[in-house]
C-alpha positions in Angstrom: 28.0 -11.0 63.3 25.4 -10.2 61.1 24.3 -8.3 57.9 22.3 -6.8 56.9 20.5 -5.3 53.8 17.3 -3.4 52.4 15.5 -2.9 49.1 16.0 0.6 47.2 13.6 1.9 45.1 15.9 3.9 42.3 13.9 6.4 39.9 14.3 9.0 37.8 12.5 11.2 35.9 13.0 14.1 33.9 12.6 15.0 29.8 15.3 13.9 27.4 16.2 16.7 24.8 17.9 17.1 21.4 21.3 19.2 22.2 21.3 21.1 19.4 17.6 22.0 18.7 16.6 21.9 22.4 13.3 20.3 20.9 12.6 16.8 23.4 12.9 13.6 21.6 9.7 10.9 21.7 10.8 7.2 21.9 14.1 7.2 23.2 15.0 4.1 24.7 16.5 3.7 28.5 17.5 1.2 30.5 20.0 -0.2 32.9 21.8 -1.9 30.4 22.7 -0.5 26.8 21.3 -2.7 24.8 18.1 -5.0 25.9 18.1 -9.0 26.7 15.4 -10.9 26.1 16.9 -13.7 28.5 17.3 -11.0 31.4 14.6 -9.2 33.0 16.7 -6.9 34.4 17.4 -5.4 30.7 13.7 -4.3 30.1 13.4 -0.7 28.7 11.1 2.2 29.0 10.7 4.7 26.5 10.2 8.3 26.8 6.6 10.1 25.5 5.9 12.2 22.8 7.0 14.9 24.8 10.9 13.4 25.7 9.8 12.5 29.5 10.9 9.9 31.2 9.7 7.9 34.0 12.6 5.1 35.0 12.1 3.4 38.7 14.0 -0.2 39.4 14.9 -2.1 42.7 17.9 -2.3 43.7 20.1 -4.0 46.8 22.4 -1.8 48.8 24.4 -1.9 52.1 23.2 1.7 54.5 22.7 3.9 51.6 20.8 3.3 47.6 23.6 2.8 45.0 23.6 5.9 42.4 20.9 5.0 39.4 22.9 4.7 35.9 20.6 4.4 32.5 21.8 4.2 29.1 19.6 6.5 26.6 19.4 5.7 23.2 17.8 6.3 19.7 18.9 5.8 16.3 20.6 9.2 14.8 21.7 9.9 18.4 25.0 8.7 20.2 23.3 6.0 23.4 24.0 8.2 26.0 24.9 7.0 29.6 23.9 9.4 32.4 24.1 8.5 37.0 21.6 9.6 38.8 21.2 9.4 42.4 18.7 6.9 43.3 15.8 9.4 43.7 15.9 12.4 41.0 14.1 14.3 39.3 12.9 16.5 36.9 16.2 16.5 35.5 17.5 16.9 31.9 19.5 14.6 29.8 20.7 16.3 25.8 21.8 13.6 23.2 23.6 14.3 20.3 23.2 13.1 17.0 25.3 11.5 15.2 27.4 12.4 12.4 26.5 11.5 8.6 29.3 9.7 7.6 28.6 8.5 3.8 31.1 5.5 5.1 28.3 4.1 7.0 25.5 4.4 4.6 23.9 1.9 3.0 25.8 -0.7 0.8 24.5 -2.0 -2.2 25.3 -4.7 -4.6 25.4 -3.5 -8.6 23.2 -6.1 -9.5 20.5 -5.0 -6.9 21.1 -1.5 -8.2 20.5 -2.9 -12.0 17.1 -4.4 -10.5 16.3 -0.8 -8.8 16.8 1.2 -12.1 14.8 -1.3 -14.0 12.1 -0.9 -11.6 12.4 2.9 -12.0 12.8 3.7 -15.0 11.1 0.8 -16.9 13.4 -1.0 -18.9 
């Protein structure tokens, strides 16, 4: 009985756009994990360029065929999006949805800090 495996080169290239405006989004982080973990070199992040373009590549093991590449796209103000790409995909488009404004998630400030800000603004 013998086992064989090979390393697969996984690559995905494309553009990230705002779903509503259809405009490119720069500095979107993308990687194999939802969050980057400094202790795990496999969780590295790449970023889209100023035109929203990305080019992500990695190596993965596989038996007989390369597994799909799963990437997470994340940017403040947008919902994190999980995309599955075939192991070698080019010129794909990823659409991100904005996070709806929720005033309960807005910045919280204490009464004491609010009073301090008033004193700074109104000089009293």
